N, C-alpha and C positions, 0 to 999 in steps of 0.2 A: 314396446316403444315404437311400433309402426305396424302397418297392415301388410307390408311386403313379406313374402315367405322367406324363412331363414334358409341359408345355404347349408347343405349337409356338412358335417365335420370333415375336414381334410386331414385325416390321420393326426388327431389331436396330440398324440405323443410327440410326433415329429415337430408339430408347431410349437409345442412347449419348449422343445430344444432351440427353435429359432428365437423364441422370446428370450431365452437365456443365453443366446449367442452360440448355439450348438452347431455341429458340422453338417447336419442334414437340412440346413435352411434352404439351400438351393433346390433340393428335391421337393420339399414341401411347397415352396413358393411356386415351382413349376406346375405341380399338380393343381394348386388352387387357381392359377391363371388359366390353365387348360380347361378346367371345369367351367370357369366364368365365361370363357370364349364360346364354349359349347352352348351354354344357356343363353348368351346374348344372341347367338345365331338362331336359336329356336324360338325365343320369346320376345325379341326386340328390346323395348324399353325396360322390361322387367329385370333384365340382367343388371341394369344400373342399380336398381333397388336391391338386387341380390348382392351386388358388390358392397353396397353400404352395410347390409346386414353382416356380410363376412368381415368387413372392417370392424364393425362393432364387436363381433365375436372375438376377433384377435385382440382388441383392446381390453376386453373383459378378461381374457386369459393372461394378458400382460400384467394386469392389476393383481394377479395372484402369484406373481413371481416371489421367490423367497425373501427378497429385500424390499418388497412393497410394504407400505404401511398397513396396519390392521384396518379393516373395513374400507379399504381404498376403493374397491369396486362399488360398494354400496354408496359411498360418498359421490362418486362420479355419476351413478345412475340418478341420484337426487339432484345433482347439478343439471343433468340433461332434462329431467322432469320439469324443473323450474324454468329452464331456458325455453323449452317448448311451450310452456304455459304463458310466459311473458310475451313471446312472439305471436302466439295465437290470439291472446287478448288484445294485442295491439293491431290485429288485422294484417299481420305480415306473414310471409311464407317462411316455413321452417326448412331451411336448406340442409342438404346432407353435411355440408361443412360445419354448420352449427351443431348438429347432433354429434358428429365425430369429435369436434373440438371440445364440446362439453364432456363427452364420455372419456376423453383423454386427460382431463384435469388431474393434477397430482400424480401423473403417470410415473411409476417407479421412483417416487420422491425419496424413498429411503436408500436409494443406490449411492447417494453422496451424503454421508453423515454430516450433520450440523457441526459436530465436534471437530471436523477437519478444517474449520475456519475459525479465526479469532473470535473471542467473545465481544459483545457490544454491537451497536447498530451497524457500524461499518462492516464488520465481519458478517453480520446477518444479511446485509444487502448483497455482499459478494457471493455468499452461499446461494441466495435466491436467484441471482443472475445466472450462476453456473448451473443450477438445477433446471431453470427454464430453458437454457440453451441445450442441455442434454435431452430434455423431454421433447423438444422439437426434432432433434436428431433421431431419437428413438421412434417417434411417430413416422418419420420418413422411412426408417429401416423396416418397420413393421408393415407399412402399407405401400411400399414402393412398387411391388409387382401388381398392385391393384389400380395403379394410377390411370392406366388406359381404360379401365372399366368404370371409373368414377366420373362424375361430371367434370368438364374442362376446368382446370385451375383449382379443383377441390382440395387436392393434397397440399398445395402451397398455402391456401387459406387455413387449413387445419393446422399446419405448422405455425402460422402466424398467431392463431387463436391459442395454441398451446404454449408457444414461446413468449406470448404477451408482447409481440412486436407491433401489433396493430394499435392505433390510437384509440383511447377511450373518448367518449363524448364529454366535453366539459360540463360541469354541473351548472345548471341555470340558477340565477339568483332567486331568493324567495320573493313571492308576490308581495305587493304593497298592502294587502289586507283583504280578508273576507273570502278568499277562495284558495283552493289547493293548486291551481294552475299557475301560469305566469312564467316569466323567464324568457330569455332569447332562444331562437332556434338552436338546436344542438348539433354541432359538427362532430366528426369523428366516425369511427366504424361502429355501426349499430350492433352487429353481431358480437364484436368484442365487448361492448358495453353490456349486452344481454348476458354473456357468460359471466362477466364480473358481477352483475346483479344477481344471477343465479347462485354464484358461490357465496355472496354475502347473505342471501336468504337462507341457504343451507346452514351457514354458521349460526344465524339467529334462530332458526327453527330447530336445529338438532344439537349443535355443539354448545351453544350458550346455556340452554336448560339442562344439558347433559353433564354438567359439572365443570364447565370451562371456568366459571367465576370462583369456584371453590379455592379457598386459600389466597385469593387475591384481594387487595384493598379495593373498596368500592370506587375510589377515585381512579385507580388503574383500569378497572373494567369500564368505567364511563369514558375514559380516554380512548380505549380500544373501540368502543361502540361509536364514539364520535368520528373516528377515522373511518370506520366501516360505513357510516351514513354518508360521509362526504363522497365516497366512491359510487354510491348508488344513484340510479336515475329516479325521477319523481314517480314513475310508474312502480318501480320496485319498492320505493319508500311507502307508497300506499299499501302494497301487499304486506310489507313488514308490519305496518300498524294493525293489520288484521290477525297477526299471529297470536298464539295463546301463550302469554308470558306469565310467570309467577309474579306475585305482587312486588317483591323486591326488585326483580329484574325489570318489570314494567317501569318502575320508578327510575331506574338507571337508564333505561332506553329513552324515556322522555327527557331527562336531563341531557343526555348525549345529543339528542336531536336538536335541542335548543342551542347548545354550544356550537354544533356544526353549522346550523343555519346562521347564527350570529357571525361566525368566522367567514362564511361564504359571502356575506354582504356587510361590509364595514359600516354602511350607513343604516343598517337595520337594527332598530332597538338600541341605540347607543346609551340611552338613559339606564336601561336595565343592566348593561354590562359595567358601566362606569360608576354608578351610585354605590355607596357603601351598603352592606347588608343591614337590614332593620332587625332590632332585637325581637326574638320570638317570645311572646308572653309566656310566663311560667304558670302552669296549672298545678294546683296542689296535688299531693300524692293521693288524697281521697278522691278527687275528681278524675284523675287518671285511672284509678282502680275501677270507678264506676264505668268509665268508657271501655276499659278492657272487658269487664264482665258483661256489659250489655252488648258489646260487639260480638262476643262469643255466642250470645243468645241470638243475635241477628243472623249469624252464619248458620246456626243450627235450625232456624225456622224454615218452614216449607217454602219452596220457591227461591227465586233469585233476588238478592238485594237490588241489583241493577234494574231488573224488570219492574220491581215495585217502585223504585225511584222514578223511573220513566212514567209509570202509571200515575204517580202522585203529581208529577209536573204537568201531565196532560189535563189534570183537573184545574190547573191555573189558567185564568182567562188570558194571560200573556203568552201562553204556549203557542197557540196557532199563529198569532200575529207577530211574535217577536223572539220566540225561543226555539222553535222547531229547527230552523236553519243552523243554529249554533251546534246542535247535537247530531248533525249529519256527518261530522268529521269521523273517519274510520275508527280512531282510537276511542271514541265515545260509545263503543259497543257496550251494551248492558253488562256483559261479562267483565269488562274492564273497570266499571264504576266501583264495584266492591273491592277490586284489587287496589285501586288507587287509594280508597279510604284505608285499607289495610296497610299499605305502604306508608301513608302519612301517620297513622297511629303508631307504627313501629318506629318511625323517625321522630316522633314528638319528644322534644327535649324534656328531661326531668328537671333541669335548672335552666335559667335564662342563658341564652347564648352570649358569647363574649362580644357580640357586636355592640358598638357604642350607642349610647342613647341619642335621640334627636337633639339638635342644638338648642341651647337656651336663649334667653332674651339678649344676652351679650354676644357680639360678634366673636367668632373664633379667632384667637390670637396665638394658639399653640403651634409648635412646629409640626409639619406634616408627619403622620405616622404611617407605619407599614400597613398595607391593606389587611383587614381582618377576614379570615376565611369565612365563607358563607356556610351556615349550618345546612346539612343536607335537607332538612325539613323545608327551610326557606328556599333553597335552590330548586327543589322539586316543584314547589308551588309557583315560583316565578317562571320556571320553564313551561309548566303546563298552561299557565295563564297567557303567556305571550304567544305560545304556539296556537292556542285556541283563539286568541285575538286575531292573529295574522291569517290563519287558514279557515277559521270558522266564524269570524265576526263576533267573538265574545266581547261584551262591553260591561262597564261597571254596573249599569242598570240591571243586568241579568243576575247579579250575585244574590239579591234578596230571594228570588224564586229558587235558585239552586240551593242556597243555604236552608231555606224553609223546608224544601222537600227532603233534604238530608236529615234534619231534626225530626220531622214527622215520621219518616219511614223507619229510622233507627229506633224511635220510641215504640212504634207500633209493632215492629218485628221482635224487639226485646221483650215486650209485654211484661214489665215489672209488676209485681203484685203489691197492692196497697197504695194509698194516696201519696204517702211520703216517698216511697220508692219511685213512683211515677214522676213526682216533682223533681227528685234528684236526677233521674234519668234525663229529663228534658233540660234541666239547668246545665248538666254536664255537656250535653250535645250542643246546646246553645253556646256554651263557653268554647267548645272545640270549633264551632263554626266561626266565631269571631277571632280565634287564633288564626284560622285560615285566612279570614278577611284582613287581618293585620299585615299579611304578607302579599296579598293579591290586590286589594282595593287601592292602595297608594299608587301602584304602577299603572293600573288600568286607567286611573283618573287622569294621570299626566298625558296619556296618549288619546284620550277621548276628544272628539270634536266638540264644538260649542253646543251643538244640538244634543249630542250624547251626554255631555256633562250636565246639561239642564235636566234631561230625563233621569239621570242618576240621582241628582239632588231631589227630584220629585218622588223617587221610589221610597218605599217604607224602610229600606236599609238606613240606619242612623247616620252613616257617612256616605258621601260628603255632606257636611252640614255647614254651620256658620263659619267654622274655622277654615276649612279649605276654600270656601267662597271668598272669605276675606283675603286669604293668601293669593288666590287667583286675581282678585281685585287689585292687590298691591302690585303683582307682576304686570298687569295691564297698565296701571298708572305709571309705573317706571318706564314701560315701553313707550308710552306717549311722550314722556319727557325725553327719552332717547330719540324719538322721531324728530322732535323740535331741535335737538342738538345736531342731528344728522342734516337737517335742512340748513342749519348755520354752516356746517362744515362744507356742504355741497356748494354753497354760495361763496365760500372762502372769505367770510367776513369776521370769523372768530379768530382773533390773533392768539399767539402763544403767550404763556405767562411771562416769558422773559422779554416781550416786546414792549418798549416804552410807548410806542405809537398806539398800541392796543389799549394801554391804560388811559391814554389821552382820549381816544375815540370812545371809550366806554364812559365818558363823563367824569373821569377822575376816580372812579371806583376801582376795586381790586380787579386785576386781570384774571381771566379764566383760562386754565390749562385744559384745552379741549380733549387732549389724549387722556389725561387723568380723570376728567369728568366722564368720558365714554367708558373707561375701564371700571370706574366706580359704579356707574349705572348698570353695566352688564353684570357685575358682581351682585348688585342688589336684586336684579331680576332673577338670577339663579337662586339666591337665598330665598326669595319668595316662593319659587317653585319647590325648592327643597322643603320649605315650611308646609306647603300643601300636602306633600307626601308624609311629612312627620305628623301632621295633625290627624290625617286619616288613620295612620298607623297607631298613634297614641290612643285615639278614642276606641278603636277596635280592641286594643290591649286593655283599656279600662273596662270595657264591657265583658271581655273574656275573664280576666283575672280579678277584677274588682267588683263585678256585679253578679255574673252567673256562676262563678266559682265560689260556692258557699261552704266548701269543705274546710276543715282545720279549725283551730281555736279562734276566738274573737280577736286576739292579738295578731294572729297570722293574717286574718282577713283584713284587719285595719291596715297592716303594713302593705299588703298588696294594693289596697285602695289608695293609700297615701302615695305610693310610688307612681302609680299611673295617673293619679290626679295631678301630681306635680308636672308630669310630662304634658298632660292636657292643658296645663296653665302656661308652661314655659313657651309653648309654640306660638300662641296668639301674641304673647309679649314680643317674641322675635319678629312676628309680622308687623306689629306696631312700630318697632324700632326701624325696620326696613322702610316702611312707608314714610316715617318722619325724615329719614335720611333723603328719601326721594323728594319730599316737599322742600327741604333745604336746597337741594341742587336746582330744583325748578325756580325757587326764589332767586338764586344767584344768576340764573340764566335769563331772567325776565328782562333786564335792562338791555342786554345784547340782542335778544330776540326782537324787542320793541324797535330798536334802532336799525337792525340790519336784516331781519327776516320776519316782517309783519305777518306773512301768510302762516307762520307757525305759532302765532300768539294763541289762537283758539286751542290748538293741540296742547300747548304748554299749560294753559289755564285749566283745561279739562283734566289733564293728567294730574295736576296738583289737587284738583277737587276729588278725583277718584282715589288718590292716595289718602286724603283726609278721611274719606268715607271708610277706607280700609282700617285706618287708625281707630275710628269710632267703633266699628264692629269688633275689632280685636280687643280693644280695651274693655268693652262691655262683656265679651266672652270671658276674658281673664278675671274680671271682677266678679262675675257670676261664679266661676270656679273657685275663687278664693273664699267665697261665702259657704262653700260646701264643708260639712263637718270633717270630711277627709282631708281638708287642706291644712290641718294643724301642722305646725313646724315648718311652714314655708315662708318664714320671715324675709328671706332674701328676695323671693318673688314679690312679696308685698311691697318691699322697698323699691324694687325695679318698676313695679306698676306705678307707684307714686311719682317716681322720677320721670317716667314716660308721660304721665298726665301733665306734670308741670311743663315739660318740654313742648307738648302739644298746645297747651294754652299760650305759651310764649310765641309760638309760630303763628298763631291766629291774630296776634296783636300787631 
């Protein structure tokens, strides 16, 4: 742990007695101090290094006291190793206090049993506080006679680092996107934070894979990992992402990081946290069996799945210009690619999740229901996608290349024999790819910029297509109507619905309740955005379960196609209903805008035109879907489409 020569043992038996509180403490301490004074006089500064080594030796001996925890000394050496590594990588000096503070972590932690305090969190916190206070006292007892030989103030800092009385550096907020840096300058004690980082890394590196999660619910482990991540600096977080986790643990780590980063910045990714979970498309038992069999063959093949996946991506013309930077995030190490696929296959639901289906053409009128728990499969994908978007610049347009490489490499490594087996292999992995897309594409789409959204539409991935484009069109049309209303409000010319003067100034027409209109427009805009998400999800689900999943009987396949075809049809009808509501509000506002806010007339007229365009696109999409053979039994949607068509015609006259 250092280049300085170690001090010769000072009657180790007597020192062991001192560690245990024995009567020969004064004699041993005096011998140690006299030896250190002699060395300092002979070799100058080397005596300080010798004192540090002697202090480390004493701490190591204390870790082997009868009431010390098993492997306590090894744990503290690992904490010191990480602390030295982190400070060195940061270009900072490794002080003697840091080494001693790290080596004294968990010092004699077993001296005060946890059972001596009440059960529950309050009792646990009291026990921890008592243990830390005792540990600081024991450090002073063990090293007091060395204080004059250590650097000035060293012993006090060691006590603070062991007793956790020094402040940690506050966690910086996540960056706004595309890089791993960001956040405000960190205040606090850097060495205290370094030791906290080191302890967290030892937990993730040794304790977590060593059986810590055994017997615990996944949600409990994720909660613990989330709290661990919140305590770590960005530098330590990057180191954590480079650790070698098992597939299941890697999945839990990714979910925990997402939850921690979301909690640290309330404004970060609100749509992801607040939106209800999307149903995970169900794949047939036959397709899941093909996936399991071919994945085992993939793992048995020579070489690494992750390395082959990267090699496949590098053949894509988009790699150098648009993909390379996305895959430079530490967790995208080739070794983790196969682990992530394994984790997703293990979590793939055997039946559709309990999440509710996307909304239909009729506005929701039901009472609010309790939130539905997000399936782990969906939670892991959402977490991985948003983290990759925020720190590595992942965009929706990248999904086609990533999915294509997954399918190609899985089929090549599995190497099924025979044309039919090869076809089933490809279809199964295509289906899996679109199940993944059903959980990732909708959320990435909502946070894409205009330029990124246009690039995503232009990519070969079938979504976003006409449906999401119409939904986005409707949202923008509603927003233009909101703008016109906002101008009216700003000029204070729109009277309330209860004002008789307002009715008179409006030319005798019905008065307009500006608050109700604003609330209704905001609701319509949100429904349009939700419909964009629902459409991307529904079409990915249709491709996964209704097109590429060809296993099962004809009846089973028809049922899957019909279910997802219905969802693919109900969403554009919802968009059409939203857009028509927006057109009606624009019509009602026109007289007031003409009289009192002429500068907003253009925005209002164009907003209505954009909404009519969204109606046309959505109705054509719905009618096309209703002609599909899989659309049998959707009489309710046929009737809804006819009603919306009649309503649209009435608004045009």
